[in-house]
ZAMIBA-629728 format. One record per residue: z, y, x of N, C-alpha, C in turn; residue in three letters; residue number from 1. Coordinates in steps of 0.2 Angstrom, whole numbers, plus 5000, padded with zeros to 4 digits. Atoms other than C-alpha are relative to their C-alpha. Example, Ala and Ser with C-alpha at 12.3 -4.5 7.8 and 13.67 -1.06 7.14 Angstrom:
<pts>
n.up=5000&n.north=4994&n.east=5004&ca.up=5039&ca.north=4978&ca.east=5062&c.up=5000&c.north=5006&c.east=5004&res=ALA&n=1
n.up=4999&n.north=4994&n.east=4996&ca.up=5036&ca.north=4995&ca.east=5068&c.up=5003&c.north=5005&c.east=4996&res=SER&n=2
</pts>
This chain:
<pts>
n.up=4996&n.north=4997&n.east=5006&ca.up=4830&ca.north=4886&ca.east=5363&c.up=4997&c.north=4999&c.east=4994&res=UNK&n=1
n.up=5004&n.north=5002&n.east=5007&ca.up=4818&ca.north=4881&ca.east=5349&c.up=5004&c.north=4996&c.east=4997&res=UNK&n=2
n.up=4996&n.north=5004&n.east=5003&ca.up=4828&ca.north=4866&ca.east=5346&c.up=5007&c.north=5001&c.east=4998&res=UNK&n=3
n.up=4994&n.north=4997&n.east=5001&ca.up=4844&ca.north=4875&ca.east=5347&c.up=5001&c.north=5004&c.east=4993&res=UNK&n=4
n.up=5001&n.north=4996&n.east=5006&ca.up=4838&ca.north=4887&ca.east=5334&c.up=4999&c.north=4995&c.east=4994&res=UNK&n=5
n.up=5001&n.north=5005&n.east=5006&ca.up=4831&ca.north=4872&ca.east=5323&c.up=5007&c.north=4997&c.east=4997&res=UNK&n=6
n.up=4993&n.north=5004&n.east=5002&ca.up=4848&ca.north=4864&ca.east=5322&c.up=5005&c.north=5006&c.east=4997&res=UNK&n=7
n.up=4997&n.north=4994&n.east=5002&ca.up=4856&ca.north=4882&ca.east=5319&c.up=4998&c.north=5000&c.east=4992&res=UNK&n=8
n.up=5004&n.north=4999&n.east=5006&ca.up=4844&ca.north=4883&ca.east=5305&c.up=5002&c.north=4995&c.east=4995&res=UNK&n=9
n.up=5000&n.north=5007&n.east=5004&ca.up=4846&ca.north=4866&ca.east=5297&c.up=5007&c.north=5001&c.east=4997&res=UNK&n=10
n.up=4993&n.north=5000&n.east=5003&ca.up=4866&ca.north=4869&ca.east=5297&c.up=5001&c.north=5005&c.east=4996&res=UNK&n=11
n.up=4999&n.north=4995&n.east=5005&ca.up=4866&ca.north=4885&ca.east=5289&c.up=4996&c.north=5000&c.east=4994&res=UNK&n=12
n.up=5003&n.north=5001&n.east=5006&ca.up=4853&ca.north=4880&ca.east=5277&c.up=5004&c.north=4995&c.east=4994&res=UNK&n=13
n.up=4998&n.north=5006&n.east=5004&ca.up=4861&ca.north=4865&ca.east=5271&c.up=5007&c.north=5002&c.east=4996&res=UNK&n=14
n.up=4994&n.north=4997&n.east=5002&ca.up=4877&ca.north=4875&ca.east=5268&c.up=4999&c.north=5003&c.east=4993&res=UNK&n=15
n.up=5001&n.north=4997&n.east=5007&ca.up=4869&ca.north=4883&ca.east=5253&c.up=4999&c.north=4996&c.east=4994&res=UNK&n=16
n.up=5000&n.north=5006&n.east=5005&ca.up=4867&ca.north=4867&ca.east=5244&c.up=5006&c.north=4996&c.east=4999&res=UNK&n=17
n.up=4994&n.north=5003&n.east=5002&ca.up=4881&ca.north=4858&ca.east=5236&c.up=5001&c.north=4993&c.east=5003&res=UNK&n=18
n.up=4998&n.north=5006&n.east=4997&ca.up=4889&ca.north=4843&ca.east=5245&c.up=4996&c.north=4994&c.east=4997&res=UNK&n=19
n.up=5002&n.north=5006&n.east=5003&ca.up=4883&ca.north=4830&ca.east=5232&c.up=4993&c.north=5001&c.east=5000&res=UNK&n=20
n.up=5007&n.north=4999&n.east=5001&ca.up=4865&ca.north=4836&ca.east=5232&c.up=4996&c.north=5001&c.east=5007&res=UNK&n=21
n.up=5002&n.north=5000&n.east=4993&ca.up=4862&ca.north=4836&ca.east=5251&c.up=4995&c.north=4995&c.east=5004&res=UNK&n=22
n.up=5004&n.north=5004&n.east=4999&ca.up=4851&ca.north=4821&ca.east=5250&c.up=4994&c.north=5002&c.east=5001&res=UNK&n=23
n.up=5006&n.north=4997&n.east=5001&ca.up=4837&ca.north=4831&ca.east=5246&c.up=4997&c.north=5004&c.east=5006&res=UNK&n=24
n.up=5000&n.north=4996&n.east=4993&ca.up=4840&ca.north=4842&ca.east=5261&c.up=4998&c.north=4996&c.east=5006&res=UNK&n=25
n.up=5000&n.north=5005&n.east=4995&ca.up=4840&ca.north=4827&ca.east=5272&c.up=4993&c.north=4998&c.east=5001&res=UNK&n=26
n.up=5007&n.north=5002&n.east=5002&ca.up=4823&ca.north=4822&ca.east=5266&c.up=4995&c.north=5006&c.east=5004&res=UNK&n=27
n.up=5003&n.north=4994&n.east=4997&ca.up=4817&ca.north=4840&ca.east=5271&c.up=5001&c.north=5000&c.east=5007&res=UNK&n=28
n.up=4999&n.north=5001&n.east=4993&ca.up=4826&ca.north=4838&ca.east=5288&c.up=4996&c.north=4995&c.east=5003&res=UNK&n=29
n.up=5004&n.north=5005&n.east=4996&ca.up=4817&ca.north=4822&ca.east=5292&c.up=4993&c.north=5002&c.east=5000&res=UNK&n=30
n.up=5008&n.north=4997&n.east=4999&ca.up=4800&ca.north=4830&ca.east=5288&c.up=5000&c.north=5005&c.east=5006&res=UNK&n=31
n.up=5000&n.north=4996&n.east=4994&ca.up=4805&ca.north=4844&ca.east=5301&c.up=5000&c.north=4997&c.east=5006&res=UNK&n=32
n.up=5000&n.north=5004&n.east=4993&ca.up=4810&ca.north=4832&ca.east=5314&c.up=4993&c.north=4996&c.east=5001&res=UNK&n=33
n.up=5006&n.north=5003&n.east=4999&ca.up=4794&ca.north=4822&ca.east=5311&c.up=4995&c.north=5006&c.east=5002&res=UNK&n=34
n.up=5004&n.north=4994&n.east=4997&ca.up=4784&ca.north=4839&ca.east=5313&c.up=5001&c.north=5003&c.east=5007&res=UNK&n=35
n.up=5000&n.north=4998&n.east=4993&ca.up=4792&ca.north=4842&ca.east=5330&c.up=4999&c.north=4995&c.east=5004&res=UNK&n=36
n.up=5001&n.north=5005&n.east=4996&ca.up=4791&ca.north=4825&ca.east=5336&c.up=4993&c.north=4996&c.east=5001&res=UNK&n=37
n.up=5007&n.north=5003&n.east=5000&ca.up=4774&ca.north=4818&ca.east=5331&c.up=4995&c.north=5003&c.east=5005&res=UNK&n=38
n.up=5005&n.north=4995&n.east=4995&ca.up=4763&ca.north=4832&ca.east=5341&c.up=5002&c.north=4997&c.east=5007&res=UNK&n=39
n.up=4996&n.north=5002&n.east=4993&ca.up=4775&ca.north=4827&ca.east=5356&c.up=4997&c.north=4993&c.east=5002&res=UNK&n=40
n.up=5002&n.north=5008&n.east=5000&ca.up=4771&ca.north=4808&ca.east=5354&c.up=4993&c.north=4999&c.east=5002&res=UNK&n=41
n.up=5008&n.north=5000&n.east=5000&ca.up=4753&ca.north=4810&ca.east=5351&c.up=4998&c.north=5002&c.east=5006&res=UNK&n=42
n.up=5004&n.north=4997&n.east=4994&ca.up=4750&ca.north=4821&ca.east=5366&c.up=5003&c.north=4996&c.east=5006&res=UNK&n=43
n.up=4997&n.north=5005&n.east=4995&ca.up=4761&ca.north=4809&ca.east=5377&c.up=4995&c.north=4993&c.east=4999&res=UNK&n=44
n.up=5003&n.north=5006&n.east=5001&ca.up=4751&ca.north=4794&ca.east=5370&c.up=4992&c.north=5001&c.east=5003&res=UNK&n=45
n.up=5007&n.north=4999&n.east=4999&ca.up=4733&ca.north=4802&ca.east=5374&c.up=4999&c.north=4998&c.east=5007&res=UNK&n=46
n.up=5001&n.north=5003&n.east=4993&ca.up=4725&ca.north=4794&ca.east=5389&c.up=4998&c.north=5006&c.east=5005&res=UNK&n=47
n.up=5003&n.north=4994&n.east=4995&ca.up=4718&ca.north=4812&ca.east=5396&c.up=5008&c.north=5003&c.east=5003&res=UNK&n=48
n.up=4993&n.north=4997&n.east=4997&ca.up=4738&ca.north=4816&ca.east=5398&c.up=5002&c.north=4997&c.east=5006&res=UNK&n=49
n.up=4998&n.north=5003&n.east=4994&ca.up=4740&ca.north=4804&ca.east=5412&c.up=4996&c.north=5003&c.east=5006&res=UNK&n=50
n.up=5005&n.north=4998&n.east=4995&ca.up=4726&ca.north=4812&ca.east=5422&c.up=5004&c.north=5006&c.east=5005&res=UNK&n=51
n.up=4997&n.north=4997&n.east=4995&ca.up=4731&ca.north=4822&ca.east=5437&c.up=5000&c.north=5007&c.east=4998&res=UNK&n=52
n.up=4999&n.north=4993&n.east=5002&ca.up=4739&ca.north=4840&ca.east=5434&c.up=5004&c.north=5002&c.east=5006&res=UNK&n=53
n.up=4995&n.north=4998&n.east=4995&ca.up=4747&ca.north=4849&ca.east=5448&c.up=5006&c.north=5002&c.east=4999&res=UNK&n=54
n.up=4994&n.north=4999&n.east=5003&ca.up=4761&ca.north=4854&ca.east=5438&c.up=5003&c.north=4994&c.east=4996&res=UNK&n=55
n.up=4998&n.north=5006&n.east=5004&ca.up=4772&ca.north=4840&ca.east=5430&c.up=5002&c.north=5001&c.east=4994&res=UNK&n=56
n.up=5000&n.north=4997&n.east=5008&ca.up=4769&ca.north=4845&ca.east=5412&c.up=5001&c.north=4994&c.east=4997&res=UNK&n=57
n.up=4998&n.north=5007&n.east=5002&ca.up=4770&ca.north=4826&ca.east=5408&c.up=5007&c.north=4999&c.east=5000&res=UNK&n=58
n.up=4994&n.north=5000&n.east=5000&ca.up=4787&ca.north=4825&ca.east=5414&c.up=5004&c.north=5005&c.east=4996&res=UNK&n=59
n.up=4997&n.north=4995&n.east=5003&ca.up=4792&ca.north=4841&ca.east=5406&c.up=5000&c.north=4998&c.east=4993&res=UNK&n=60
n.up=5001&n.north=5003&n.east=5006&ca.up=4785&ca.north=4833&ca.east=5390&c.up=5005&c.north=4996&c.east=4998&res=UNK&n=61
n.up=4995&n.north=5004&n.east=5002&ca.up=4795&ca.north=4819&ca.east=5391&c.up=5008&c.north=5002&c.east=5000&res=UNK&n=62
n.up=4994&n.north=4996&n.east=5001&ca.up=4811&ca.north=4830&ca.east=5393&c.up=5000&c.north=5003&c.east=4994&res=UNK&n=63
n.up=5000&n.north=4996&n.east=5005&ca.up=4806&ca.north=4839&ca.east=5379&c.up=5000&c.north=4995&c.east=4994&res=UNK&n=64
n.up=4999&n.north=5006&n.east=5005&ca.up=4804&ca.north=4823&ca.east=5368&c.up=5008&c.north=4998&c.east=5000&res=UNK&n=65
n.up=4993&n.north=5003&n.east=4999&ca.up=4822&ca.north=4817&ca.east=5375&c.up=5004&c.north=5005&c.east=4995&res=UNK&n=66
n.up=4996&n.north=4993&n.east=5004&ca.up=4829&ca.north=4834&ca.east=5369&c.up=4999&c.north=5001&c.east=4993&res=UNK&n=67
n.up=5001&n.north=5000&n.east=5008&ca.up=4821&ca.north=4833&ca.east=5352&c.up=5002&c.north=4995&c.east=4996&res=UNK&n=68
n.up=4996&n.north=5007&n.east=5004&ca.up=4828&ca.north=4816&ca.east=5348&c.up=5007&c.north=5002&c.east=5000&res=UNK&n=69
n.up=4993&n.north=4999&n.east=5001&ca.up=4845&ca.north=4823&ca.east=5352&c.up=5001&c.north=5005&c.east=4995&res=UNK&n=70
n.up=5000&n.north=4994&n.east=5006&ca.up=4842&ca.north=4839&ca.east=5341&c.up=4999&c.north=4996&c.east=4994&res=UNK&n=71
n.up=5000&n.north=5003&n.east=5007&ca.up=4837&ca.north=4827&ca.east=5327&c.up=5007&c.north=4997&c.east=4998&res=UNK&n=72
n.up=4993&n.north=5002&n.east=5002&ca.up=4854&ca.north=4819&ca.east=5329&c.up=5005&c.north=5004&c.east=4998&res=UNK&n=73
n.up=4995&n.north=4994&n.east=5002&ca.up=4863&ca.north=4835&ca.east=5329&c.up=4998&c.north=5002&c.east=4994&res=UNK&n=74
n.up=5002&n.north=4996&n.east=5006&ca.up=4853&ca.north=4842&ca.east=5315&c.up=5003&c.north=4995&c.east=4994&res=UNK&n=75
n.up=4997&n.north=5005&n.east=5005&ca.up=4858&ca.north=4826&ca.east=5304&c.up=5007&c.north=5000&c.east=4999&res=UNK&n=76
n.up=4992&n.north=5001&n.east=4999&ca.up=4876&ca.north=4825&ca.east=5310&c.up=5002&c.north=5007&c.east=4997&res=UNK&n=77
n.up=4997&n.north=4994&n.east=5003&ca.up=4878&ca.north=4844&ca.east=5306&c.up=4999&c.north=5001&c.east=4993&res=UNK&n=78
n.up=5002&n.north=4999&n.east=5007&ca.up=4870&ca.north=4843&ca.east=5289&c.up=5005&c.north=4996&c.east=4996&res=UNK&n=79
n.up=4995&n.north=5005&n.east=5004&ca.up=4882&ca.north=4827&ca.east=5284&c.up=5007&c.north=5002&c.east=5000&res=UNK&n=80
n.up=4993&n.north=5000&n.east=4999&ca.up=4898&ca.north=4832&ca.east=5291&c.up=5003&c.north=5007&c.east=4998&res=UNK&n=81
n.up=4997&n.north=4992&n.east=5003&ca.up=4909&ca.north=4846&ca.east=5282&c.up=5007&c.north=4999&c.east=5001&res=UNK&n=82
n.up=5001&n.north=4995&n.east=4995&ca.up=4919&ca.north=4853&ca.east=5292&c.up=4997&c.north=4995&c.east=5007&res=UNK&n=83
n.up=5003&n.north=5004&n.east=4994&ca.up=4910&ca.north=4850&ca.east=5309&c.up=5005&c.north=5002&c.east=5005&res=UNK&n=84
n.up=4994&n.north=4999&n.east=4995&ca.up=4923&ca.north=4847&ca.east=5322&c.up=4999&c.north=5005&c.east=5006&res=UNK&n=85
n.up=4999&n.north=4996&n.east=4994&ca.up=4927&ca.north=4858&ca.east=5336&c.up=4996&c.north=4998&c.east=5006&res=UNK&n=86
n.up=5003&n.north=5004&n.east=4994&ca.up=4921&ca.north=4845&ca.east=5350&c.up=4993&c.north=5000&c.east=4999&res=UNK&n=87
n.up=5007&n.north=5000&n.east=5002&ca.up=4904&ca.north=4844&ca.east=5341&c.up=4997&c.north=5007&c.east=5000&res=UNK&n=88
n.up=5002&n.north=4992&n.east=4999&ca.up=4902&ca.north=4863&ca.east=5341&c.up=4999&c.north=5001&c.east=5008&res=UNK&n=89
n.up=5000&n.north=4998&n.east=4994&ca.up=4906&ca.north=4863&ca.east=5359&c.up=4994&c.north=4996&c.east=5004&res=UNK&n=90
n.up=5005&n.north=5004&n.east=4997&ca.up=4893&ca.north=4849&ca.east=5364&c.up=4994&c.north=5002&c.east=4997&res=UNK&n=91
n.up=5006&n.north=4997&n.east=5003&ca.up=4880&ca.north=4858&ca.east=5353&c.up=4999&c.north=5006&c.east=5004&res=UNK&n=92
n.up=5002&n.north=4993&n.east=4995&ca.up=4882&ca.north=4874&ca.east=5363&c.up=4998&c.north=4999&c.east=5007&res=UNK&n=93
n.up=5002&n.north=5002&n.east=4992&ca.up=4880&ca.north=4864&ca.east=5380&c.up=4994&c.north=4998&c.east=4998&res=UNK&n=94
n.up=5008&n.north=5002&n.east=5002&ca.up=4864&ca.north=4857&ca.east=5371&c.up=4996&c.north=5006&c.east=5000&res=UNK&n=95
n.up=5004&n.north=4994&n.east=5000&ca.up=4859&ca.north=4875&ca.east=5369&c.up=4999&c.north=5002&c.east=5006&res=UNK&n=96
n.up=5000&n.north=4998&n.east=4993&ca.up=4862&ca.north=4879&ca.east=5387&c.up=4994&c.north=4995&c.east=5004&res=UNK&n=97
n.up=5005&n.north=5005&n.east=4997&ca.up=4851&ca.north=4863&ca.east=5392&c.up=4993&c.north=5002&c.east=4996&res=UNK&n=98
n.up=5007&n.north=4999&n.east=5002&ca.up=4837&ca.north=4868&ca.east=5380&c.up=4998&c.north=5007&c.east=5002&res=UNK&n=99
n.up=5003&n.north=4994&n.east=4998&ca.up=4837&ca.north=4886&ca.east=5386&c.up=4997&c.north=4998&c.east=5008&res=UNK&n=100
n.up=5004&n.north=5002&n.east=4994&ca.up=4834&ca.north=4878&ca.east=5404&c.up=4994&c.north=4997&c.east=4999&res=UNK&n=101
n.up=5006&n.north=5004&n.east=5000&ca.up=4821&ca.north=4867&ca.east=5399&c.up=4995&c.north=5005&c.east=4996&res=UNK&n=102
n.up=5005&n.north=4995&n.east=5002&ca.up=4812&ca.north=4881&ca.east=5390&c.up=4998&c.north=5005&c.east=5005&res=UNK&n=103
n.up=5001&n.north=4996&n.east=4994&ca.up=4813&ca.north=4891&ca.east=5405&c.up=4995&c.north=4996&c.east=5005&res=UNK&n=104
n.up=5003&n.north=5004&n.east=4996&ca.up=4806&ca.north=4877&ca.east=5415&c.up=4993&c.north=4999&c.east=4998&res=UNK&n=105
n.up=5006&n.north=5000&n.east=5003&ca.up=4792&ca.north=4874&ca.east=5403&c.up=4995&c.north=5006&c.east=5000&res=UNK&n=106
n.up=5003&n.north=4992&n.east=4999&ca.up=4788&ca.north=4893&ca.east=5403&c.up=4997&c.north=5000&c.east=5007&res=UNK&n=107
n.up=5002&n.north=4998&n.east=4993&ca.up=4786&ca.north=4893&ca.east=5422&c.up=4995&c.north=4994&c.east=5002&res=UNK&n=108
n.up=5004&n.north=5006&n.east=4998&ca.up=4777&ca.north=4876&ca.east=5423&c.up=4994&c.north=5001&c.east=4997&res=UNK&n=109
n.up=5007&n.north=4998&n.east=5004&ca.up=4764&ca.north=4882&ca.east=5409&c.up=4997&c.north=5006&c.east=5003&res=UNK&n=110
n.up=5002&n.north=4995&n.east=4998&ca.up=4762&ca.north=4898&ca.east=5417&c.up=4996&c.north=5000&c.east=5006&res=UNK&n=111
n.up=5003&n.north=5001&n.east=4993&ca.up=4758&ca.north=4892&ca.east=5434&c.up=4995&c.north=4994&c.east=4999&res=UNK&n=112
n.up=5005&n.north=5006&n.east=5002&ca.up=4746&ca.north=4877&ca.east=5426&c.up=4995&c.north=5002&c.east=4997&res=UNK&n=113
n.up=5007&n.north=4999&n.east=5003&ca.up=4731&ca.north=4886&ca.east=5421&c.up=4994&c.north=4995&c.east=5002&res=UNK&n=114
n.up=5005&n.north=5004&n.east=4999&ca.up=4720&ca.north=4874&ca.east=5430&c.up=5001&c.north=4993&c.east=4996&res=UNK&n=115
n.up=4999&n.north=5007&n.east=5004&ca.up=4728&ca.north=4859&ca.east=5420&c.up=4996&c.north=5002&c.east=4993&res=UNK&n=116
n.up=5004&n.north=5000&n.east=5007&ca.up=4718&ca.north=4866&ca.east=5404&c.up=4994&c.north=4998&c.east=5001&res=UNK&n=117
n.up=5007&n.north=5003&n.east=5000&ca.up=4703&ca.north=4858&ca.east=5411&c.up=5001&c.north=4993&c.east=5001&res=UNK&n=118
n.up=4999&n.north=5007&n.east=4998&ca.up=4710&ca.north=4841&ca.east=5417&c.up=5004&c.north=4997&c.east=4994&res=UNK&n=119
n.up=4996&n.north=5003&n.east=5007&ca.up=4724&ca.north=4839&ca.east=5403&c.up=5001&c.north=5005&c.east=4994&res=UNK&n=120
n.up=4999&n.north=4995&n.east=5005&ca.up=4720&ca.north=4850&ca.east=5389&c.up=5005&c.north=4999&c.east=4994&res=UNK&n=121
n.up=4996&n.north=5000&n.east=5005&ca.up=4731&ca.north=4843&ca.east=5376&c.up=5007&c.north=5001&c.east=5003&res=UNK&n=122
n.up=4994&n.north=4998&n.east=4997&ca.up=4745&ca.north=4843&ca.east=5387&c.up=5002&c.north=5007&c.east=5001&res=UNK&n=123
n.up=4999&n.north=4993&n.east=4999&ca.up=4742&ca.north=4860&ca.east=5393&c.up=5002&c.north=5004&c.east=4993&res=UNK&n=124
n.up=5000&n.north=4997&n.east=5006&ca.up=4740&ca.north=4866&ca.east=5375&c.up=5008&c.north=4999&c.east=4996&res=UNK&n=125
n.up=4994&n.north=5001&n.east=5003&ca.up=4756&ca.north=4858&ca.east=5369&c.up=5006&c.north=5004&c.east=5004&res=UNK&n=126
n.up=4995&n.north=4997&n.east=4997&ca.up=4766&ca.north=4865&ca.east=5383&c.up=5000&c.north=5008&c.east=5000&res=UNK&n=127
n.up=5000&n.north=4993&n.east=5002&ca.up=4759&ca.north=4882&ca.east=5378&c.up=5004&c.north=5001&c.east=4994&res=UNK&n=128
n.up=4998&n.north=4999&n.east=5007&ca.up=4764&ca.north=4879&ca.east=5360&c.up=5009&c.north=5000&c.east=5001&res=UNK&n=129
n.up=4994&n.north=5000&n.east=4999&ca.up=4782&ca.north=4874&ca.east=5367&c.up=5003&c.north=5007&c.east=5004&res=UNK&n=130
n.up=4997&n.north=4993&n.east=4996&ca.up=4784&ca.north=4890&ca.east=5379&c.up=4999&c.north=5005&c.east=4995&res=UNK&n=131
n.up=4999&n.north=4995&n.east=5005&ca.up=4779&ca.north=4901&ca.east=5364&c.up=5006&c.north=4998&c.east=4995&res=UNK&n=132
n.up=4994&n.north=5001&n.east=5004&ca.up=4792&ca.north=4893&ca.east=5353&c.up=5006&c.north=5002&c.east=5003&res=UNK&n=133
n.up=4995&n.north=4999&n.east=4996&ca.up=4804&ca.north=4894&ca.east=5366&c.up=5001&c.north=5007&c.east=5001&res=UNK&n=134
n.up=4999&n.north=4994&n.east=4999&ca.up=4802&ca.north=4912&ca.east=5370&c.up=5001&c.north=5004&c.east=4993&res=UNK&n=135
n.up=4999&n.north=4995&n.east=5006&ca.up=4801&ca.north=4918&ca.east=5352&c.up=5008&c.north=4998&c.east=4997&res=UNK&n=136
n.up=4994&n.north=5002&n.east=5002&ca.up=4817&ca.north=4907&ca.east=5348&c.up=5006&c.north=5003&c.east=5004&res=UNK&n=137
n.up=4997&n.north=4996&n.east=4995&ca.up=4826&ca.north=4915&ca.east=5363&c.up=5001&c.north=5007&c.east=4997&res=UNK&n=138
n.up=5000&n.north=4993&n.east=5003&ca.up=4822&ca.north=4932&ca.east=5356&c.up=5005&c.north=5000&c.east=4994&res=UNK&n=139
n.up=4996&n.north=4999&n.east=5006&ca.up=4829&ca.north=4928&ca.east=5339&c.up=5008&c.north=4998&c.east=5001&res=UNK&n=140
n.up=4993&n.north=5000&n.east=4998&ca.up=4845&ca.north=4921&ca.east=5347&c.up=5003&c.north=5005&c.east=5002&res=UNK&n=141
n.up=4998&n.north=4994&n.east=4996&ca.up=4847&ca.north=4936&ca.east=5358&c.up=5002&c.north=5005&c.east=4995&res=UNK&n=142
n.up=5000&n.north=4995&n.east=5006&ca.up=4844&ca.north=4947&ca.east=5342&c.up=5007&c.north=4999&c.east=4997&res=UNK&n=143
n.up=4995&n.north=5001&n.east=5003&ca.up=4857&ca.north=4938&ca.east=5333&c.up=5007&c.north=5001&c.east=5003&res=UNK&n=144
n.up=4994&n.north=4999&n.east=4995&ca.up=4870&ca.north=4938&ca.east=5347&c.up=5001&c.north=5008&c.east=5001&res=UNK&n=145
n.up=4998&n.north=4992&n.east=5000&ca.up=4868&ca.north=4957&ca.east=5348&c.up=5002&c.north=5003&c.east=4994&res=UNK&n=146
n.up=4998&n.north=4998&n.east=5006&ca.up=4869&ca.north=4960&ca.east=5330&c.up=5008&c.north=4997&c.east=4998&res=UNK&n=147
n.up=4992&n.north=5002&n.east=5001&ca.up=4886&ca.north=4949&ca.east=5330&c.up=5005&c.north=5003&c.east=5004&res=UNK&n=148
n.up=4996&n.north=4997&n.east=4996&ca.up=4892&ca.north=4958&ca.east=5344&c.up=5002&c.north=5007&c.east=4998&res=UNK&n=149
n.up=5001&n.north=4994&n.east=5002&ca.up=4888&ca.north=4975&ca.east=5337&c.up=5006&c.north=5000&c.east=4993&res=UNK&n=150
n.up=4997&n.north=5000&n.east=5006&ca.up=4895&ca.north=4969&ca.east=5320&c.up=5009&c.north=4999&c.east=5002&res=UNK&n=151
n.up=4994&n.north=5002&n.east=4998&ca.up=4912&ca.north=4962&ca.east=5329&c.up=5003&c.north=5007&c.east=5002&res=UNK&n=152
n.up=4997&n.north=4993&n.east=4998&ca.up=4914&ca.north=4980&ca.east=5337&c.up=5001&c.north=5004&c.east=4996&res=UNK&n=153
n.up=5000&n.north=4995&n.east=5006&ca.up=4912&ca.north=4990&ca.east=5321&c.up=5005&c.north=4996&c.east=4995&res=UNK&n=154
n.up=4996&n.north=5003&n.east=5005&ca.up=4923&ca.north=4978&ca.east=5310&c.up=5006&c.north=4997&c.east=5003&res=UNK&n=155
n.up=4994&n.north=5004&n.east=4996&ca.up=4936&ca.north=4972&ca.east=5323&c.up=5007&c.north=5004&c.east=4997&res=UNK&n=156
n.up=4993&n.north=4996&n.east=5002&ca.up=4954&ca.north=4976&ca.east=5314&c.up=5005&c.north=5001&c.east=5005&res=UNK&n=157
n.up=4995&n.north=4999&n.east=4995&ca.up=4963&ca.north=4974&ca.east=5330&c.up=4999&c.north=5008&c.east=5004&res=UNK&n=158
n.up=5001&n.north=4994&n.east=4998&ca.up=4954&ca.north=4990&ca.east=5336&c.up=5005&c.north=5006&c.east=4997&res=UNK&n=159
n.up=4996&n.north=4994&n.east=5003&ca.up=4965&ca.north=5005&ca.east=5335&c.up=4996&c.north=5007&c.east=4999&res=UNK&n=160
n.up=5004&n.north=4994&n.east=5001&ca.up=4956&ca.north=5019&ca.east=5327&c.up=5003&c.north=5006&c.east=4998&res=UNK&n=161
n.up=4996&n.north=4993&n.east=5000&ca.up=4970&ca.north=5032&ca.east=5326&c.up=4999&c.north=5004&c.east=5007&res=UNK&n=162
n.up=5000&n.north=4996&n.east=4994&ca.up=4970&ca.north=5045&ca.east=5338&c.up=5006&c.north=5005&c.east=5001&res=UNK&n=163
</pts>
């Protein structure tokens, strides 16, 4: 859910900026994409990452890199297109389900791979970071969802409040 939340943040942050000044935001967006991708590529390229680890953390990191690349495409597209078509929103939410599943897999694999901290330390620690980011962002998305649900129930004009 971390990547889902980053796209959401990029979209809503870009809407505060007038359309003709969004180039500056695209530069900031590129910096964030770089901050997400560079550590993953660095760990993937380390020779110690290819050592034996009982859990498939390297495969999981490959999936995380692929989803990060897709997320960078979504964030650029969402910040440039105004209004965003409904089909793009639908694919974004399907992507959110994929990132939720990938975050769950990352958490399970990392929590069961304590022995990998000795054999593949960089890979294990990047998995810990991705797990923490996933847990945090899932909590934020859940709190936001509960807030929106409560807000909808309170302000829904279709509710009949007369008795």
